[in-house]
Structures are given as structure tokens and as C-alpha cells.
N, CA, C and O atoms as a GROMACS GRO file, in nm:
protein
  472
    1MET      N    1   0.083  -0.115   0.000
    1MET     CA    2   0.011  -0.002  -0.001
    1MET      C    3   0.085   0.127   0.002
    1MET      O    4   0.176   0.144   0.084
    2LYS      N    5   0.051   0.219  -0.084
    2LYS     CA    6   0.132   0.345  -0.100
    2LYS      C    7   0.101   0.439   0.015
    2LYS      O    8  -0.015   0.459   0.050
    3LYS      N    9   0.202   0.494   0.072
    3LYS     CA   10   0.194   0.586   0.188
    3LYS      C   11   0.146   0.722   0.131
    3LYS      O   12   0.201   0.768   0.030
    4VAL      N   13   0.046   0.787   0.192
    4VAL     CA   14  -0.004   0.915   0.148
    4VAL      C   15   0.078   1.024   0.210
    4VAL      O   16   0.098   1.022   0.332
    5ASN      N   17   0.126   1.120   0.133
    5ASN     CA   18   0.198   1.226   0.177
    5ASN      C   19   0.111   1.348   0.193
    5ASN      O   20   0.074   1.410   0.093
    6PHE      N   21   0.077   1.386   0.310
    6PHE     CA   22  -0.021   1.494   0.334
    6PHE      C   23   0.054   1.630   0.343
    6PHE      O   24  -0.009   1.736   0.349
    7TRP      N   25   0.190   1.627   0.344
    7TRP     CA   26   0.261   1.755   0.363
    7TRP      C   27   0.239   1.858   0.257
    7TRP      O   28   0.221   1.975   0.289
    8PRO      N   29   0.239   1.817   0.128
    8PRO     CA   30   0.218   1.922   0.024
    8PRO      C   31   0.083   1.998   0.043
    8PRO      O   32   0.080   2.120   0.034
    9ALA      N   33  -0.022   1.929   0.068
    9ALA     CA   34  -0.145   1.990   0.094
    9ALA      C   35  -0.154   2.069   0.219
    9ALA      O   36  -0.217   2.174   0.222
   10LEU      N   37  -0.089   2.020   0.323
   10LEU     CA   38  -0.085   2.085   0.450
   10LEU      C   39   0.006   2.218   0.441
   10LEU      O   40  -0.025   2.323   0.498
   11SER      N   41   0.117   2.203   0.366
   11SER     CA   42   0.205   2.323   0.347
   11SER      C   43   0.131   2.427   0.269
   11SER      O   44   0.138   2.545   0.305
   12GLY      N   45   0.060   2.390   0.162
   12GLY     CA   46  -0.010   2.491   0.085
   12GLY      C   47  -0.133   2.553   0.174
   12GLY      O   48  -0.164   2.672   0.162
   13GLY      N   49  -0.190   2.477   0.250
   13GLY     CA   50  -0.299   2.523   0.338
   13GLY      C   51  -0.251   2.622   0.440
   13GLY      O   52  -0.314   2.725   0.463
   14LEU      N   53  -0.132   2.588   0.506
   14LEU     CA   54  -0.071   2.677   0.605
   14LEU      C   55  -0.021   2.805   0.542
   14LEU      O   56  -0.037   2.912   0.601
   15SER      N   57   0.038   2.797   0.426
   15SER     CA   58   0.086   2.923   0.366
   15SER      C   59  -0.030   3.008   0.315
   15SER      O   60  -0.021   3.131   0.317
   16GLY      N   61  -0.138   2.946   0.268
   16GLY     CA   62  -0.254   3.017   0.230
   16GLY      C   63  -0.324   3.088   0.349
   16GLY      O   64  -0.374   3.200   0.334
   17PHE      N   65  -0.328   3.024   0.462
   17PHE     CA   66  -0.378   3.079   0.586
   17PHE      C   67  -0.292   3.199   0.632
   17PHE      O   68  -0.346   3.304   0.668
   18VAL      N   69  -0.160   3.183   0.631
   18VAL     CA   70  -0.069   3.294   0.675
   18VAL      C   71  -0.089   3.408   0.570
   18VAL      O   72  -0.105   3.523   0.609
   19ASN      N   73  -0.089   3.379   0.446
   19ASN     CA   74  -0.106   3.481   0.340
   19ASN      C   75  -0.232   3.560   0.364
   19ASN      O   76  -0.230   3.683   0.372
   20GLY      N   77  -0.342   3.487   0.374
   20GLY     CA   78  -0.466   3.555   0.382
   20GLY      C   79  -0.488   3.630   0.516
   20GLY      O   80  -0.547   3.738   0.521
   21PHE      N   81  -0.443   3.572   0.614
   21PHE     CA   82  -0.459   3.630   0.759
   21PHE      C   83  -0.372   3.755   0.776
   21PHE      O   84  -0.420   3.856   0.827
   22PHE      N   85  -0.243   3.752   0.733
   22PHE     CA   86  -0.155   3.858   0.750
   22PHE      C   87  -0.135   3.948   0.622
   22PHE      O   88  -0.059   4.044   0.624
   23GLY      N   89  -0.203   3.915   0.517
   23GLY     CA   90  -0.188   3.990   0.390
   23GLY      C   91  -0.059   3.966   0.316
   23GLY      O   92  -0.024   4.041   0.224
   24GLY      N   93   0.017   3.858   0.358
   24GLY     CA   94   0.142   3.822   0.289
   24GLY      C   95   0.222   3.737   0.388
   24GLY      O   96   0.178   3.714   0.500
   25GLY      N   97   0.339   3.689   0.344
   25GLY     CA   98   0.422   3.606   0.426
   25GLY      C   99   0.410   3.459   0.416
   25GLY      O  100   0.483   3.385   0.481
   26GLY      N  101   0.314   3.414   0.330
   26GLY     CA  102   0.291   3.272   0.311
   26GLY      C  103   0.411   3.204   0.256
   26GLY      O  104   0.436   3.089   0.291
   27GLY      N  105   0.494   3.272   0.166
   27GLY     CA  106   0.613   3.214   0.110
   27GLY      C  107   0.720   3.194   0.210
   27GLY      O  108   0.800   3.102   0.195
   28MET      N  109   0.728   3.279   0.319
   28MET     CA  110   0.827   3.263   0.418
   28MET      C  111   0.811   3.135   0.499
   28MET      O  112   0.906   3.077   0.552
   29LEU      N  113   0.686   3.095   0.506
   29LEU     CA  114   0.647   2.976   0.570
   29LEU      C  115   0.666   2.848   0.479
   29LEU      O  116   0.715   2.743   0.518
   30LEU      N  117   0.621   2.874   0.359
   30LEU     CA  118   0.616   2.764   0.253
   30LEU      C  119   0.760   2.715   0.213
   30LEU      O  120   0.777   2.594   0.203
   31VAL      N  121   0.860   2.799   0.189
   31VAL     CA  122   0.986   2.755   0.153
   31VAL      C  123   1.049   2.652   0.244
   31VAL      O  124   1.094   2.547   0.198
   32PRO      N  125   1.052   2.684   0.378
   32PRO     CA  126   1.110   2.576   0.473
   32PRO      C  127   1.026   2.451   0.470
   32PRO      O  128   1.082   2.342   0.474
   33LEU      N  129   0.900   2.460   0.464
   33LEU     CA  130   0.809   2.340   0.457
   33LEU      C  131   0.837   2.255   0.328
   33LEU      O  132   0.843   2.132   0.333
   34LEU      N  133   0.853   2.326   0.217
   34LEU     CA  134   0.879   2.256   0.099
   34LEU      C  135   1.015   2.179   0.101
   34LEU      O  136   1.031   2.072   0.043
   35VAL      N  137   1.106   2.241   0.170
   35VAL     CA  138   1.243   2.179   0.180
   35VAL      C  139   1.244   2.069   0.285
   35VAL      O  140   1.289   1.957   0.261
   36LYS      N  141   1.195   2.103   0.400
   36LYS     CA  142   1.205   1.998   0.513
   36LYS      C  143   1.104   1.885   0.512
   36LYS      O  144   1.134   1.771   0.546
   37LYS      N  145   0.978   1.922   0.471
   37LYS     CA  146   0.874   1.823   0.473
   37LYS      C  147   0.836   1.762   0.342
   37LYS      O  148   0.786   1.650   0.336
   38CYS      N  149   0.859   1.835   0.241
   38CYS     CA  150   0.825   1.784   0.105
   38CYS      C  151   0.941   1.738   0.013
   38CYS      O  152   0.923   1.690  -0.099
   39GLY      N  153   1.060   1.756   0.069
   39GLY     CA  154   1.172   1.698  -0.002
   39GLY      C  155   1.220   1.769  -0.124
   39GLY      O  156   1.288   1.712  -0.209
   40LEU      N  157   1.184   1.898  -0.133
   40LEU     CA  158   1.235   1.969  -0.257
   40LEU      C  159   1.364   2.033  -0.227
   40LEU      O  160   1.388   2.072  -0.112
   41ASP      N  161   1.453   2.047  -0.327
   41ASP     CA  162   1.577   2.113  -0.302
   41ASP      C  163   1.551   2.258  -0.291
   41ASP      O  164   1.446   2.305  -0.335
   42GLN      N  165   1.645   2.334  -0.233
   42GLN     CA  166   1.620   2.480  -0.203
   42GLN      C  167   1.575   2.556  -0.324
   42GLN      O  168   1.471   2.621  -0.320
   43ARG      N  169   1.651   2.550  -0.437
   43ARG     CA  170   1.619   2.628  -0.546
   43ARG      C  171   1.474   2.596  -0.601
   43ARG      O  172   1.398   2.686  -0.636
   44ARG      N  173   1.444   2.469  -0.607
   44ARG     CA  174   1.306   2.434  -0.652
   44ARG      C  175   1.200   2.480  -0.550
   44ARG      O  176   1.087   2.512  -0.589
   45ALA      N  177   1.234   2.483  -0.429
   45ALA     CA  178   1.141   2.526  -0.322
   45ALA      C  179   1.120   2.680  -0.339
   45ALA      O  180   1.007   2.725  -0.322
   46PHE      N  181   1.216   2.757  -0.368
   46PHE     CA  182   1.194   2.896  -0.389
   46PHE      C  183   1.105   2.924  -0.510
   46PHE      O  184   1.015   3.008  -0.506
   47ALA      N  185   1.134   2.852  -0.615
   47ALA     CA  186   1.053   2.871  -0.746
   47ALA      C  187   0.913   2.820  -0.726
   47ALA      O  188   0.818   2.880  -0.776
   48THR      N  189   0.899   2.704  -0.652
   48THR     CA  190   0.767   2.654  -0.630
   48THR      C  191   0.681   2.748  -0.537
   48THR      O  192   0.561   2.767  -0.556
   49SER      N  193   0.749   2.801  -0.441
   49SER     CA  194   0.680   2.896  -0.358
   49SER      C  195   0.617   3.009  -0.431
   49SER      O  196   0.501   3.045  -0.408
   50VAL      N  197   0.698   3.066  -0.523
   50VAL     CA  198   0.640   3.183  -0.606
   50VAL      C  199   0.519   3.133  -0.682
   50VAL      O  200   0.417   3.201  -0.690
   51ALA      N  201   0.530   3.012  -0.741
   51ALA     CA  202   0.415   2.963  -0.819
   51ALA      C  203   0.292   2.939  -0.733
   51ALA      O  204   0.179   2.955  -0.780
   52VAL      N  205   0.312   2.901  -0.611
   52VAL     CA  206   0.203   2.865  -0.512
   52VAL      C  207   0.140   2.995  -0.461
   52VAL      O  208   0.018   3.008  -0.455
   53ILE      N  209   0.226   3.090  -0.423
   53ILE     CA  210   0.184   3.214  -0.364
   53ILE      C  211   0.105   3.299  -0.460
   53ILE      O  212   0.015   3.370  -0.415
   54LEU      N  213   0.132   3.297  -0.592
   54LEU     CA  214   0.058   3.381  -0.683
   54LEU      C  215  -0.092   3.365  -0.676
   54LEU      O  216  -0.163   3.464  -0.658
   55PRO      N  217  -0.146   3.239  -0.691
   55PRO     CA  218  -0.291   3.227  -0.678
   55PRO      C  219  -0.341   3.259  -0.537
   55PRO      O  220  -0.453   3.308  -0.522
   56LEU      N  221  -0.261   3.233  -0.434
   56LEU     CA  222  -0.304   3.271  -0.308
   56LEU      C  223  -0.313   3.422  -0.285
   56LEU      O  224  -0.403   3.467  -0.215
   57CYS      N  225  -0.226   3.495  -0.339
   57CYS     CA  226  -0.228   3.637  -0.339
   57CYS      C  227  -0.342   3.694  -0.416
   57CYS      O  228  -0.408   3.788  -0.371
   58VAL      N  229  -0.365   3.636  -0.538
   58VAL     CA  230  -0.481   3.680  -0.615
   58VAL      C  231  -0.611   3.654  -0.535
   58VAL      O  232  -0.698   3.742  -0.529
   59LEU      N  233  -0.625   3.539  -0.475
   59LEU     CA  234  -0.747   3.508  -0.401
   59LEU      C  235  -0.765   3.607  -0.283
   59LEU      O  236  -0.871   3.665  -0.261
   60SER      N  237  -0.654   3.620  -0.209
   60SER     CA  238  -0.656   3.714  -0.093
   60SER      C  239  -0.689   3.858  -0.139
   60SER      O  240  -0.769   3.927  -0.075
   61SER      N  241  -0.630   3.903  -0.247
   61SER     CA  242  -0.663   4.036  -0.294
   61SER      C  243  -0.811   4.046  -0.340
   61SER      O  244  -0.876   4.147  -0.311
   62ALA      N  245  -0.864   3.947  -0.406
   62ALA     CA  246  -1.010   3.950  -0.445
   62ALA      C  247  -1.100   3.963  -0.320
   62ALA      O  248  -1.196   4.040  -0.318
   63ILE      N  249  -1.064   3.885  -0.217
   63ILE     CA  250  -1.141   3.894  -0.092
   63ILE      C  251  -1.132   4.030  -0.036
   63ILE      O  252  -1.237   4.086  -0.003
   64TYR      N  253  -1.015   4.088  -0.021
   64TYR     CA  254  -0.997   4.222   0.034
   64TYR      C  255  -1.066   4.321  -0.050
   64TYR      O  256  -1.121   4.416   0.004
   65LEU      N  257  -1.067   4.308  -0.182
   65LEU     CA  258  -1.127   4.399  -0.275
   65LEU      C  259  -1.277   4.396  -0.250
   65LEU      O  260  -1.340   4.501  -0.237
   66LEU      N  261  -1.334   4.276  -0.243
   66LEU     CA  262  -1.484   4.266  -0.223
   66LEU      C  263  -1.524   4.312  -0.088
   66LEU      O  264  -1.639   4.355  -0.074
   67ARG      N  265  -1.446   4.309   0.007
   67ARG     CA  266  -1.482   4.359   0.141
   67ARG      C  267  -1.440   4.505   0.160
   67ARG      O  268  -1.443   4.557   0.271
   68GLY      N  269  -1.403   4.569   0.054
   68GLY     CA  270  -1.364   4.706   0.063
   68GLY      C  271  -1.235   4.749   0.128
   68GLY      O  272  -1.218   4.866   0.162
   69GLY      N  273  -1.142   4.653   0.145
   69GLY     CA  274  -1.015   4.686   0.210
   69GLY      C  275  -0.905   4.704   0.116
   69GLY      O  276  -0.789   4.711   0.158
   70LEU      N  277  -0.934   4.714  -0.020
   70LEU     CA  278  -0.821   4.726  -0.112
   70LEU      C  279  -0.855   4.838  -0.207
   70LEU      O  280  -0.964   4.843  -0.266
   71ASP      N  281  -0.763   4.927  -0.220
   71ASP     CA  282  -0.763   5.041  -0.313
   71ASP      C  283  -0.667   5.011  -0.428
   71ASP      O  284  -0.545   5.021  -0.412
   72ILE      N  285  -0.724   4.972  -0.545
   72ILE     CA  286  -0.647   4.926  -0.660
   72ILE      C  287  -0.552   5.046  -0.707
   72ILE      O  288  -0.435   5.026  -0.737
   73MET      N  289  -0.608   5.163  -0.710
   73MET     CA  290  -0.535   5.275  -0.764
   73MET      C  291  -0.405   5.299  -0.675
   73MET      O  292  -0.297   5.327  -0.728
   74ALA      N  293  -0.422   5.287  -0.535
   74ALA     CA  294  -0.310   5.301  -0.446
   74ALA      C  295  -0.211   5.192  -0.470
   74ALA      O  296  -0.091   5.216  -0.461
   75ALA      N  297  -0.255   5.079  -0.499
   75ALA     CA  298  -0.169   4.959  -0.511
   75ALA      C  299  -0.087   4.954  -0.651
   75ALA      O  300   0.012   4.882  -0.663
   76LEU      N  301  -0.131   5.030  -0.745
   76LEU     CA  302  -0.068   5.020  -0.879
   76LEU      C  303   0.074   5.054  -0.882
   76LEU      O  304   0.150   4.981  -0.947
   77PRO      N  305   0.123   5.164  -0.815
   77PRO     CA  306   0.268   5.192  -0.816
   77PRO      C  307   0.350   5.073  -0.758
   77PRO      O  308   0.458   5.041  -0.810
   78TYR      N  309   0.300   5.008  -0.650
   78TYR     CA  310   0.371   4.898  -0.594
   78TYR      C  311   0.365   4.776  -0.682
   78TYR      O  312   0.458   4.696  -0.683
   79LEU      N  313   0.258   4.761  -0.756
   79LEU     CA  314   0.252   4.652  -0.848
   79LEU      C  315   0.347   4.670  -0.964
   79LEU      O  316   0.412   4.575  -1.007
   80LEU      N  317   0.354   4.784  -1.013
   80LEU     CA  318   0.451   4.810  -1.121
   80LEU      C  319   0.597   4.787  -1.072
   80LEU      O  320   0.678   4.724  -1.140
   81GLY      N  321   0.627   4.840  -0.955
   81GLY     CA  322   0.762   4.811  -0.902
   81GLY      C  323   0.789   4.674  -0.877
   81GLY      O  324   0.901   4.629  -0.898
   82GLY      N  325   0.689   4.600  -0.830
   82GLY     CA  326   0.702   4.458  -0.802
   82GLY      C  327   0.726   4.379  -0.930
   82GLY      O  328   0.804   4.284  -0.930
   83LEU      N  329   0.660   4.417  -1.037
   83LEU     CA  330   0.675   4.349  -1.169
   83LEU      C  331   0.820   4.369  -1.211
   83LEU      O  332   0.883   4.272  -1.254
   84ILE      N  333   0.876   4.489  -1.201
   84ILE     CA  334   1.011   4.512  -1.246
   84ILE      C  335   1.110   4.433  -1.147
   84ILE      O  336   1.200   4.362  -1.193
   85GLY      N  337   1.089   4.448  -1.021
   85GLY     CA  338   1.173   4.369  -0.927
   85GLY      C  339   1.176   4.223  -0.941
   85GLY      O  340   1.280   4.158  -0.932
   86GLY      N  341   1.049   4.167  -0.967
   86GLY     CA  342   1.035   4.029  -0.989
   86GLY      C  343   1.109   3.982  -1.117
   86GLY      O  344   1.168   3.874  -1.119
   87SER      N  345   1.106   4.064  -1.222
   87SER     CA  346   1.163   4.034  -1.343
   87SER      C  347   1.318   4.034  -1.333
   87SER      O  348   1.388   3.949  -1.387
   88ILE      N  349   1.361   4.130  -1.263
   88ILE     CA  350   1.512   4.142  -1.246
   88ILE      C  351   1.557   4.021  -1.155
   88ILE      O  352   1.656   3.954  -1.186
   89SER      N  353   1.487   3.997  -1.049
   89SER     CA  354   1.536   3.882  -0.950
   89SER      C  355   1.525   3.756  -1.017
   89SER      O  356   1.610   3.669  -0.996
   90GLY      N  357   1.415   3.734  -1.106
   90GLY     CA  358   1.404   3.612  -1.167
   90GLY      C  359   1.524   3.574  -1.264
   90GLY      O  360   1.553   3.456  -1.286
   91ARG      N  361   1.587   3.675  -1.318
   91ARG     CA  362   1.704   3.663  -1.401
   91ARG      C  363   1.826   3.634  -1.319
   91ARG      O  364   1.909   3.554  -1.362
   92ILE      N  365   1.841   3.694  -1.202
   92ILE     CA  366   1.950   3.680  -1.108
   92ILE      C  367   1.946   3.540  -1.042
   92ILE      O  368   2.050   3.478  -1.019
   93PHE      N  369   1.828   3.496  -1.014
   93PHE     CA  370   1.796   3.380  -0.930
   93PHE      C  371   1.881   3.258  -0.978
   93PHE      O  372   1.944   3.195  -0.893
   94LYS      N  373   1.884   3.224  -1.104
   94LYS     CA  374   1.950   3.103  -1.151
   94LYS      C  375   2.102   3.115  -1.140
   94LYS      O  376   2.171   3.014  -1.129
   95ARG      N  377   2.155   3.238  -1.141
   95ARG     CA  378   2.295   3.253  -1.136
   95ARG      C  379   2.348   3.250  -0.997
   95ARG      O  380   2.468   3.231  -0.977
   96MET      N  381   2.259   3.270  -0.897
   96MET     CA  382   2.301   3.290  -0.759
   96MET      C  383   2.325   3.161  -0.693
   96MET      O  384   2.251   3.067  -0.720
   97SER      N  385   2.429   3.148  -0.604
   97SER     CA  386   2.452   3.021  -0.535
   97SER      C  387   2.343   2.995  -0.431
   97SER      O  388   2.282   3.089  -0.379
   98ILE      N  389   2.321   2.872  -0.402
   98ILE     CA  390   2.220   2.830  -0.299
   98ILE      C  391   2.261   2.889  -0.163
   98ILE      O  392   2.173   2.925  -0.085
   99LEU      N  393   2.390   2.899  -0.134
   99LEU     CA  394   2.432   2.943  -0.007
   99LEU      C  395   2.392   3.094   0.012
   99LEU      O  396   2.347   3.134   0.119
  100TRP      N  397   2.408   3.173  -0.095
  100TRP     CA  398   2.366   3.314  -0.087
  100TRP      C  399   2.214   3.327  -0.083
  100TRP      O  400   2.161   3.412  -0.011
  101LEU      N  401   2.141   3.242  -0.162
  101LEU     CA  402   1.999   3.246  -0.159
  101LEU      C  403   1.946   3.216  -0.019
  101LEU      O  404   1.851   3.280   0.027
  102ARG      N  405   2.007   3.117   0.049
  102ARG     CA  406   1.962   3.087   0.184
  102ARG      C  407   1.994   3.201   0.283
  102ARG      O  408   1.914   3.233   0.371
  103ARG      N  409   2.113   3.261   0.268
  103ARG     CA  410   2.148   3.374   0.351
  103ARG      C  411   2.053   3.491   0.336
  103ARG      O  412   2.010   3.552   0.434
  104LEU      N  413   2.023   3.520   0.209
  104LEU     CA  414   1.934   3.635   0.183
  104LEU      C  415   1.793   3.603   0.241
  104LEU      O  416   1.730   3.687   0.305
  105PHE      N  417   1.750   3.481   0.215
  105PHE     CA  418   1.623   3.443   0.263
  105PHE      C  419   1.616   3.452   0.415
  105PHE      O  420   1.519   3.505   0.469
  106ALA      N  421   1.722   3.400   0.487
  106ALA     CA  422   1.726   3.412   0.630
  106ALA      C  423   1.725   3.557   0.677
  106ALA      O  424   1.661   3.589   0.777
  107LEU      N  425   1.794   3.640   0.609
  107LEU     CA  426   1.794   3.797   0.641
  107LEU      C  427   1.653   3.844   0.625
  107LEU      O  428   1.606   3.919   0.711
  108LEU      N  429   1.583   3.807   0.521
  108LEU     CA  430   1.448   3.853   0.494
  108LEU      C  431   1.356   3.812   0.602
  108LEU      O  432   1.279   3.896   0.649
  109ILE      N  433   1.359   3.686   0.647
  109ILE     CA  434   1.275   3.636   0.751
  109ILE      C  435   1.316   3.710   0.888
  109ILE      O  436   1.228   3.752   0.965
  110LEU      N  437   1.442   3.723   0.913
  110LEU     CA  438   1.488   3.797   1.034
  110LEU      C  439   1.433   3.944   1.036
  110LEU      O  440   1.377   3.994   1.133
  111TYR      N  441   1.454   4.004   0.922
  111TYR     CA  442   1.403   4.143   0.912
  111TYR      C  443   1.247   4.151   0.939
  111TYR      O  444   1.200   4.234   1.017
  112GLY      N  445   1.175   4.063   0.873
  112GLY     CA  446   1.033   4.069   0.894
  112GLY      C  447   0.994   4.038   1.034
  112GLY      O  448   0.898   4.096   1.084
  113GLY      N  449   1.064   3.950   1.100
  113GLY     CA  450   1.034   3.916   1.243
  113GLY      C  451   1.068   4.041   1.335
  113GLY      O  452   0.987   4.078   1.420
  114VAL      N  453   1.179   4.098   1.316
  114VAL     CA  454   1.211   4.211   1.400
  114VAL      C  455   1.116   4.324   1.375
  114VAL      O  456   1.070   4.388   1.469
  115ARG      N  457   1.085   4.351   1.248
  115ARG     CA  458   0.985   4.465   1.222
  115ARG      C  459   0.850   4.432   1.280
  115ARG      O  460   0.779   4.522   1.324
  116SER      N  461   0.816   4.313   1.281
  116SER     CA  462   0.685   4.269   1.343
  116SER      C  463   0.682   4.289   1.494
  116SER      O  464   0.580   4.327   1.552
  117LEU      N  465   0.791   4.265   1.555
  117LEU     CA  466   0.796   4.285   1.702
  117LEU      C  467   0.814   4.427   1.747
  117LEU      O  468   0.773   4.462   1.858
  118LEU      N  469   0.878   4.516   1.660
  118LEU     CA  470   0.891   4.651   1.696
  118LEU      C  471   0.783   4.725   1.640
  118LEU      O  472   0.775   4.846   1.659
   0.00000   0.00000   0.00000
């Protein structure tokens, strides 16, 4: 009998909850889960996280929009900047060593944690 791996669905569910509840941050939870519990290598986990978070962000945005908590016009400059930043980082991503990706990701998580506490 084949053993059922519930970690992919649970990881997606947890990251969706975090993303919807806090308005972001699901990827910070998802990447370590994809590596530790789902067996993906670090680079694939980063890329998979982006692919998973996109629909979660779209869904969360739609819910905030329907409930009156999202001003699309105010969000446009951030969206344009994010598109440019995402395009640039996507090109750099493949050339960067895993060690530096891990370090930068750890700094991002640390920064987010410190900012949340202060």
C-alpha cells in the first residue's frame, strides 16, 4: 500500500492561511516546509513557492477588494515596481549560489520578524 504524503496539501494550506490572515508572508512559511517536509531542493522550493503564492495572493486580493479593504489605484505603483523587481530577480536567481539564496532568505525572515516585534 502506498503511503499518502499529506505535507504538500498541509504546506499549501498553512501558507494560504498565513497569506490571507496577514496579507502576505505565506512564502516565508512555505519555503522551509517545501524543503524540510516535502523533500524539494532549495532552489526548486523557492521557485515553487512563487508559483504557489501567486494564486493565493490573487485570492486574498479579491477577498480584500470585495470587502472594501483594497484600493487598486493606490496599489498600482507597488504592483509596477514589483513586476520590475520580480523580473530582475528572476534573472539573477538562476545564477546565484544556493548558499547566498539561503542567507538572503534568512535575512528577509529575520528582518520581517524584527519589524513585526517593533
